[in-house]
N, C-alpha and C positions, 0 to 999 in steps of 0.2 A: 560534491564529488563522491561521497559515499553512496549517494542515491544512484548514480550511475553504475557503480559496482553491484549494487543489489539488482538493478535492472539487468545488467550484463549476466549475473548469476542466474536469474530467472529465465533469461533467454537461452542460456546454455542448458538449463535443466529442460526447458520446453522444446529445444531444437533437436535433441538427439533421443531423448527418452522421457517418459513421464516422470513427474516428481516422485511418484511411488516407486518406479523402478530404480531411480537414481538413489533414493534413500535406502532401499534394500541393498543395493550394490555397496553402499557406504556402510553397511553393517547394522542399520536399524532393523528392528523386528518388523515383519510383515504387518502385524496388527497395528503397531504404532504408525507405520507408513500409510496404511488404510485410513487411520483416524486423522492423520495430518492432512491427507488429500481432502477428505470430507470436510474437516474443520477450516481449511484454507478457503475453499469455495464459499463456505457459509460466512466467514469473516469478511470476504470481499463483498458479498451480498449485503451484509449488515452495515458495511461502510458506505454503500450506495453505489458500488461499481455494477456495471451492467454485465460484466463477465462472470460474476459469481452466482452460484445456486446453493441455496440452503440444503445441505445434506447431513443427516445425522441418523444413524442406526441406533435408536434409543435402547432396545434391548441389549445390544452388543455394548453400548456406551456404559450401561449400568452394570454389566457382568465382566467386561474385559477392561482390566486396568490399563493395559498398553494402548488399546484403542482410545479409551477416554483421555489418557494423557496426550496422545498424539493429536486428537481432536482439539483439545484445549490449546495446545501449542500452535497448531495450525491456524486456528481461529484468531488467536491474539496476534500472531506474527503478520498474517495477511490482512487483517483488519487495520492494524497500525500502519502497514505499508501503504494502503489505499488512503488512509487519513492523512499521512504525511505528504502524499502526492497532492491530495486535494488542498491541504494547507499551503503547500508551496505555490499552487496555481492561484489561490486567493491572494496570497502576499505579493506575488508578481503583478497581478491585476491591480491591486489597490496601491501598490508602490508606485505603479506607472501614473495612477491618478494623482497621487500626492506630488509626484515630480512635475506633472503638467501644472498643477495648481501653484507650485512654488515658482516655476518659470514665468507663469502669467503674473504673479504677484511682483517678481523682480522686474519684469518689463514694464509694468504699470509704474513701479516706483522710479525707474529710470526716466520714464516719460514725464513724471511730475517733476523730477530733478531737473531735466533739460528744458522743460517748457512750463515755467512757473505760472 
């Protein structure tokens, strides 16, 4: 359930304004929002998403505390979001395999019980 809320929030952010613009409107410093946007794309890319691109303004990261904090936050949050999505997909796929194996085992057991 919470996953759909996160996806909905991202769609709202992406639908009307960029993440950067939305964060600035919510009162975040522009440097933090710049870093968050760069870090988020980098985190998605690091987690294996095709929608992310690694972006890091290294000189700014080293000199601007707000940019570096935003970059770190964006990286961690977006990387975790993609990894959670990937883990859910894996669990669904392998859960289905286990369900099929259990159903097959149950059917075979019934067959042996009815036809000794």
